[in-house]
Every structure is written in structure tokens, then in C-alpha cells.
C-alpha positions as CSV (number, residue, x, y, z in Angstrom):
1,M,-60.1,21.9,83.0
2,E,-62.4,22.8,85.9
3,F,-66.2,23.2,85.5
4,S,-67.9,25.9,87.5
5,L,-71.6,26.8,87.4
6,G,-71.9,30.6,87.5
7,W,-74.9,32.9,87.1
8,I,-74.4,33.2,83.3
9,Q,-74.8,29.4,82.9
10,I,-77.9,29.5,85.2
11,V,-79.5,32.3,83.2
12,A,-78.7,30.5,79.9
13,M,-80.4,27.3,81.2
14,A,-83.4,29.3,82.3
15,V,-83.8,30.9,78.9
16,I,-83.5,27.5,77.2
17,V,-86.2,26.1,79.5
18,L,-88.4,29.1,78.9
19,V,-88.0,28.9,75.1
20,T,-88.7,25.2,75.2
21,A,-91.9,25.7,77.3
22,I,-93.1,28.4,74.8
23,N,-92.4,26.0,71.8
24,V,-94.3,23.2,73.6
25,R,-97.3,25.6,74.1
26,G,-97.5,26.4,70.5
27,V,-95.3,26.7,67.4
28,R,-96.9,29.9,66.3
29,L,-96.2,31.6,69.7
30,G,-92.6,30.1,69.6
31,G,-92.0,31.5,66.1
32,W,-93.2,34.9,67.2
33,I,-90.8,34.8,70.2
34,M,-87.9,33.7,68.1
35,N,-88.6,36.6,65.6
36,L,-88.7,39.0,68.6
37,F,-85.3,37.7,69.8
38,T,-83.9,37.9,66.3
39,M,-85.0,41.5,65.9
40,A,-83.5,42.4,69.3
41,K,-80.1,40.8,68.3
42,V,-80.1,42.6,64.9
43,A,-80.9,45.9,66.6
44,A,-78.1,45.4,69.2
45,L,-75.6,44.7,66.4
46,G,-76.8,47.7,64.5
47,L,-76.4,50.0,67.6
48,A,-73.0,48.6,68.3
49,S,-72.0,49.2,64.7
50,V,-73.2,52.8,64.7
51,R,-71.6,53.4,68.1
52,E,-68.3,52.0,66.9
53,S,-68.3,53.9,63.7
54,R,-68.9,57.2,65.6
55,S,-66.2,56.6,68.2
56,S,-63.5,55.5,65.7
57,S,-60.8,58.1,65.2
58,V,-59.6,56.7,61.9
59,I,-62.8,56.9,59.9
60,G,-62.2,57.0,56.1
61,T,-58.5,56.2,56.3
62,S,-56.6,52.9,55.8
63,A,-53.8,53.8,58.1
64,Y,-54.7,51.0,60.5
65,I,-54.8,48.3,57.7
66,S,-51.6,46.5,56.9
67,A,-50.9,44.7,53.6
68,P,-51.3,40.9,53.8
69,W,-48.2,40.4,51.7
70,P,-44.5,41.4,52.3
71,S,-43.5,44.9,51.4
72,K,-40.8,43.8,49.0
73,A,-41.9,42.6,45.6
74,L,-41.7,38.9,45.1
75,P,-39.3,37.6,42.4
76,R,-40.9,36.9,39.1
77,L,-41.0,33.3,38.2
78,P,-40.1,32.1,34.7
79,S,-43.0,31.3,32.5
80,T,-43.3,27.7,31.4
81,T,-46.1,28.4,29.0
82,K,-45.5,30.0,25.6
83,W,-48.3,32.3,24.5
84,C,-48.8,33.1,20.8
């Protein structure tokens, strides 16, 4: 397994250093920044969800869902418990 340092890793390290510096400066400011990041992530997930639901061609159908069990019925096992 070969390790390579690309621009994504460099940006990730820079964000970690920035967030650490903000937290060192003050917990209140760090909390505000974390809330801002969380709101941005939730908004991005919401937009992706809305976009996907509008672009899907099988809305309201279950044609793309397959059953998690075999299509043939399983054999019935004999009962070992006698119910009154």
C-alpha cells in the first residue's frame, strides 16, 4: 500500500489546524464554528436528498426493491411445542 500526499490531504490538514487554532482561541468561538459547520453539512445533505428525490424515475414504486428472502416459500418446520 503506497502513501501519497495529495491536495485533499493537505486541505484536510489545513482545516484541522484552523479548527484547532480557533478552539485554542476560545471555546465559545470554537463551538460557534462547529455549529456553523454542522448546519452546512445538514443543509448539504438536505439539498442532496431533495435533488435525488426529484431526479429519481421510480418515485412511489417498489419496483427497484428486491425481497431479502428467496421467492419460494420455506418448508414449514414441525412444531415441538404443544399449545393448549
